[in-house]
N, C-alpha and C positions, 0 to 999 in steps of 0.2 A: 575549706574553700573549694568550690567547684570550678573546673576548667571551663572556659567559654568554648562553646562549639562554633567552629568556623564553617564557612560554606563548603569546605572540602570534606568535612565529616560525613556528609550525606552522599558524596559522590559515588562511593562503591555501591551503595544501594541503588542509586539512580542509574548507574552503569549497568547493573545486573538487570533492572527492569527494562532498560532500553534494549539490551541484548535479547531478552526474552520476547519482547514485543517484535523486534526485528525478525527473530526466528519464526514466530507465529505468522507474521505477514509473508515471509519467504515460503513457508510451507503452504499457506493458503494460495499464494500466487502459483506455486507449482501444481496445485490441484485444479486450477482453472482449465477449462477446455483450451486446447492448444492455440486456436485462433484468438481467443480472448487474451490469453497470456501474451502472445506475440504482439497483438495490437497495443496492449497496455505498455509493454516494455519499449516498443518503438516510439510510442507517444511520450511517455514519462521519463525514460532513461536515455533514449537516443535523440529525442527532440524532433522526430520526423513530423511532417504535416499529415493531416487526415488523407489528403490526396496521395502522398507518397506511401503511406501505410496501405491504403486501398489498392494501389498498384502492386505493391509487394505481396499482398495477401490474395489478390485476385477477387476483391470484393468492391462494392460501391462505396462511395464516401459515406452515405447514410448508414450502411451496414457496419462500416468501420467505427463510426461514432457510437453506434449501438454496442458493439463489442467492447469498446473502451468504457462506456457507461456501466455495462454489466460487470466488468472487472472491478471498477471502482466501488460499485455497490457491494460486491462480495468482500472486498477488503475493508470497507466501512463496517460491514456486519461483523467481521473479525475483531475490529477495534471496539465495537459495542460489546461483543461477548467478553472481551478482555477488560472491560470497564474503563476504556480510555475516552469514549465519547458517550454522551447521553442518548438514550433511546429517543427516537424521533428526530435526531439531528441529521442533517443531510450534507 
């Protein structure tokens, strides 16, 4: 008789994959140009507005949006490379 696998049986593997993905994204974020990194962190983790970020970085709102967009594209590329999103997905 085989034991039934419960949902917890796959958790260690999922946890390991999640930690590896998090590590890869943290490394990629640290590799970004400093203004991209700062703009992304302020937008996504600190919840600042584009205007607030622009003021903090000494850039225009348009430049701030561009910095955040380029950071997101770099992180999406890392997810694609890791096989977590399909090529062509935006």
